[in-house]
N, C-alpha and C positions, 0 to 999 in steps of 0.2 A: 155705614153701619155694617160691621162684620161680626157675626156670631159663629162660634165654633161648636164642635161636638162637646167640648167641656162645659159649655153653658147648658146644652141640652141634658147632659148627665147630672149637672148640679140641680137643675130644676126637677128632674125626675126623682133624685134622691131626697130632696127636701120635701117634695110632695108626698113621698112614701112616709117620711118621718112625721109630717103633719097629719097624715091620715091615721097613722098608728097611735099618735099621741104619747108615746113612751120611747125611751132610749133604745137603740139597737146597735149591735156591733157593726163594724164596717163590713164584715163578711155577710151578716144577715141582710143588711141594707143593700149591698151590691146584688145579692141574689134576688131579693124581692123586687128590686127596681131594674133588674136585667142590665147591670152595668159591670164592666170588668172590675174586679176587686182592686187591682193595682191602680187603675185609673181613679177610682173613687178615693183611694188612699192618698193620692196626690191633691185631690180637691178639698178634702176635709180640713187640712191646716189653713188653706186659704179662707175657707168659710168660717173658721174659728177665729182667725185673725181679725176679720171685719165684724165679728159679733153676731153672725147669723147662726152659727152652731156653737155648742159647748161640748166638752168631753167630760165623761164621768168614769172614774176608775172603780174597780172592784165589782163585786157581784151585782148584777142588775144594771151595770154601767154600760158605757158605749158612747155613741154620739146622739145628741138631742138638739132640738131647736133651742136657741138662746132666748128667744122671744116668742110670744104667740104668733101663729101664722098670719093673722090679720094685720100684724105690724111689720111684716116682711114683704117688700114689693118685688116685682119682677125686675124693675130697674135696678134695685139694690143688688140682686143676685147677679145680673148681667155685668154690672160695673165691678163687682168683686172678682168675678172670673176673668173677664176680658179687659178690665181697666176702663176708666172713665171715657177715654177717647173712642171707645167702640161705638158709642151711641151718637158721637158727634161727626165722625168721619164720613165723608161722602162715598157711597158704594160705587160711584161711577169712575172714581179715580184709583189708580194703582198705588200712588203714594198718598199718605194721610193729607186730607184737605178738610178743613172745618168751615168751608164756605168762602167763596170768592164771588163778590157781586158782578164780576166781569164774565163769569162762566155762564153759558147759555142755560145750563140746568139749574142754576142757583134759585131762580123764582119757582121752580117746581119742587126741587128736593128740600129746601129749607122749611117751607111750611109743612110738607109731609113728615119730615124728621121730627118737627116740633109736635105734631099730632101723635106720632108713634111713641116718642119719649113721654108725652103726657099720658098715653094709655098705659105704658109700662110703669109709670110712677103711681098711677091710680089702681093698678091691679095687684091685689095681694096674693100671697101664697094660699091663703084660705079660699079665695075665689077659684084659684086653679084647682084646688082639691075638690071644691064643689062642682066644678065643670067636668072634672074627669071621673068623678065617683060613678055616675050612671053608666059611662063607658066601661069601667072596670067591672061593674056588676054584670054587664052584658057579656063579659068575656072578650072584649076587644083588646 
């Protein structure tokens, strides 16, 4: 399981959009979520392509969630940014490995990975917003 800064930035940007409930320009969103604008600019097309974001042209346009935040899961976001293998590969191997019963870590990692993927599949963007809202109000 390998996650990059891209995943963190995608989640932060999507959380900000969900919290706002309205479209924002990439510049506004990058500033509000404290993400480099050029970096976010590269993530937006990826998230549009998989149906997490949509773009709107014209006055009041920008990027917006394509679906309600309760319908977007952390797993979907991670797989969009990192690719589906990101949640399957063993973190203890240098090269991609999706499980080898002969590996001594197999009985430890596989059940743990399944629990992590289950959590990510069941955790919506709306839940992330709800969990982060008190922290943002406190100024953290």
